[in-house]
N, C-alpha and C positions, 0 to 999 in steps of 0.2 A: 350274881343273877340267880334268878330262881329255878327250882327244879323243875326239867320239863315234863310236862304232863303225858303220859303215855297216850298214843294217838287212839287206840280203841275208847278211852276214857274221855276224851275231850268233848264229843258230842253231848255225852250224859250232862259234863260239867257245864257246858255252855247252856244248854238248855234250862238246868237245874237254875243256874244265875239269872236267867231272863224269866223264869216263871216266877221268880221270887221280886226281882227289881225291874222288869222290864214290861211284860203285858201287865202284871197284876198290880205294880205299884209305881207309881211315878216317882224317879229320885228327886232327890232335893235339887232344886235350881241351882245351876254353877257347880254342882258336885257330883263326882263321880264316887259309886261305892267303890271299895276296894278290889272287890270279884270283877265288878265290870271293868274296872280301869287296867287290872291285870291282863286281859284278852285284846290285842288289836288286831292279830292276825287269826283267822281260822280256815279250816280245811273246807275243799269243795262240799263234802257231803254235809257239813255240819251248816254251811251256806245255804244248800238245796233246803236243808229242815227247816231253817228259820224263814225262806220265802214260801214254802208251803203252808206255815203258820201265819203269814201274811205281813213278812218284814219287806220294806221298801229296798228294791233293788235300784242302784244307781251307778249308770254306765259313765265312767269319768274318762274315756279314751278322746284322743283329739277327734275334732270334727272330719278329717279324711277317712279314718279308719271306721267312725260311725256310719259314714256314708256307703262304705263299702261293703259293711256287714253290720245291718242295724240289728240291736238287740231289743226286740219287740216286748214292751210292757215295762221297759226299764224306764226311769228318770234320768234324762241325757243332761249332763252338766258339763261344763269346762272350768278348769280351776281359776279362769279369767272372770268367770260370773261373780266372782266373790272377793275380788281385788281391785286397787285403784287401776285406772285406765292408762297412765303415763308412766313412763321412765322419769326419775329414778325409782320411784316407789311402786312400780308394777306389780311387785312381789309381795306387798304387805296387802294385810286383809283391809277392808273396807271399815271406816271408824264409825260410819252410821248403822247402829243396831238396828234402827226399824226397819232401814232399807235390807238388810240381811235378812232379817225376819220374813220380810214378804217374799223375799226370793226363795229362801227355803221353804214356806209354806206353799209357794207356788208350786213346788215341785213333789209336794206332799210329805215331808217332814213332819213328824207327830212326836210328842213327848216321849212317849211310851213305847213306840213300833221302832227295833231295830232298824238299821240301815248296813245293808250288805253292798259293798262299794266293789267294782271290777275295772279293771283296765286291761291293756296288752302288757303283759310282764316281761315278753322277749322284744316287742318293737316300741314300747313306750319310753317314757321318761319318770317313771314312777308316779303318773298323775294319780292312781288310786291311795297312793299313800298320803300324797297331798291334802286328797278331800278327806280322807279320814281326818287326819292331821286337822284340817280346817274344821270339820263338823264336830269334832272333840273340844277343840280350843273356844267354840261358838256356845259349848255347853250341851253337845250330846252325846253321853259316853256309850251310848249302844249301837256304835258305828266300828263298823269292821273291814277289814280287809279281806280278800279271798286268794288264800296260797295259791300262787299259779296265774291268777288273773283270769280272762275271761274263759280261754282256752280248758283250764281245770274246771272252771264251772260248768262248761257246755259238754264235757266228756262225759257225763251220767245220762244224758239224753234231752229230751224238751223239758224246758222248767214248768213247774206249777206255781202259777203266780196269782195272787188275789190282786184286783184292783186298789190302788192308793186311794185312799181318802183327800179329796180335794177341796179346799186348801186343807194342808195339814195343821197342827196346832202348835207347834213348836216354836217357842219365843227365845230370842238368843240371850244367854246369861254366860259371859266369857269366863272360860276358866284360864288363869294367866300360868299354870303351871306347865305350859308346853310349850311356850314361845318366849323369847327373849327380842329387846331392842339393843340398836347398835351402841349405846352410851354405855349399858349393861356389860355387853360383850366384850368393849373395850377394855373397861374395868376389870374383867376377869383374865386379859392375856396375862401368861406365866404365873397364875395362881395353882398353889398347889392344890391336888385333886381333881383338877378341871382338865377337860379333856376337848378341844377344838377340832372339828373335822371338817376337812374341805372335801366334798363328796363329788367333785367335778372330774372332767376326764384330766389325765396327766397332763397334756398339753396347757389345760388352764391354769392349773396350779403351778406350772412352770412361768408363766406369764403370758399366754396366749390370750387375746380377747375375742372369740370367733363369735359370742353371741350379746355384743352390743357394750360390754363395760367399759367405764370411761378410763379406767387403768387396769394394767395387768399384774398379775401376782397372787398371794396370798396373805392371808392375815398373819402376821409374826408368830410363831410357836404351832402352827396349824399343823396336823398331820394328816396325810392323804390318804384317803381311802374311796377309791371310785365306787358310788354307789351299787353297780352292776356285780362288783364282787362279793357281795352279801347275797345273790342269787345264784341258781345253777344254770346250766344249758338251757332247761324247761322254763324259767322265770320263777321256780319253786326258791322259798328262802331257805337259806342253807340249814341243815339240822342243827340240833342244839349242841351237840360236840364239837361240828365243824365251826358253827358260828362262835362259839366261846374261843375257838382256837385263833380265829380270824381276830378277833377283837383283843384277845391276849397279846397278840403280836403288836398292838399298838397301843400297850399298857393299859388297857381299859379292863376295870375290875368292878366287883358291885358296887364299891363305894362312889366310882367316878360320877362326877357331873361332867354330861357332854353336851357339847352344842356344835350342830351340824349347820352348815351354810352349802350353797353352790351358786349358781347365778340368780334364779330368784325364787329360792324357797321351794322347789319343786321337788328335785331330787333328794334335797335337804328332809322333805315333808315326809317322804318315803323312808328314809333312815330313820327319822324321829320314829315312825311308828313302829319299825321293825324293833329298835333298840327298846322303848317302852314296852313291846310284846316281850323282849326277852328279860323283863324286868329290872331295867335300867333306868337311870333317871336322865332322860333327854330332853333337848329343846330345840325348838327349829328356829334359826334366823330368817325370816322370811323375806326381810328387806335383801340379805345376801349382797351378793357382789354389784348387782345393779346399783343398789343404795350405797354401800359401803365406798365403791370405787367413785363415787360421784362426790364426796365429801372433802374437806381440805386435807390433803396428805400427810401435814404435821398431826392432824388429830386422828385420823385412821389411817395409818400407814399400811403397805403392800410392801410384801420382798418377793424375791425370785430365786432365793437361794436354796 
């Protein structure tokens, strides 16, 4: 894992990156610069600074939480806006790039304008991480998750927001680095240097199916890491050393290839964002258990040991 950037230097670093590769110059379509790709999670003060400069604020909370406490001026999305409608492929992104482009332009997403994504880090399901993963996978590397979620962002008082340009000018150009399909995951099972993480609840890992999976159990060889174990009680991502220690317990190191899955790729999208921010090579299996469990058991097995 890369060295942790000292907190006081993070804002300077981020704004410098965006001055070079964000607002001033458009990144090459479908390719993130090393500096952009290095940061997935930013602190609340960094997020507020970006918003004051015109970044797009994206509220990824579920509909009930949005209704209870609206976030004025934010682009409201839910992860289902960008996925197939029906099981078992409900977790997978739409294949129609033109439709996705229209949806993203409709919320004001633009090529050279950063997107700052928030959700409820304590009561949610990691929706902010899933949206960050979605936008980056679709080719918008200047998309960031706010550490601590909406509560942390609003601690600093009223937000200074600039109206989004509607429609935006972003065009989907997929980056395949961050996702994996079921066939490739199946072929990686048991391979050296590959860690498969099941980030669901312990009961799901053990075989329970509370969220509509066709079969219970976990992918053979998968290690269990409940996604909330990467957060403290306030919904902040564990600090550098604590995070390193938690991952080391699972045998994860800087050279590991990591694939995360959950039920529909939401919680695992969050974990993928956190792990990439830590400098690791992590991918999200968006189809996750909804898709895997619906396949022929002889080809896509599950175990409960």
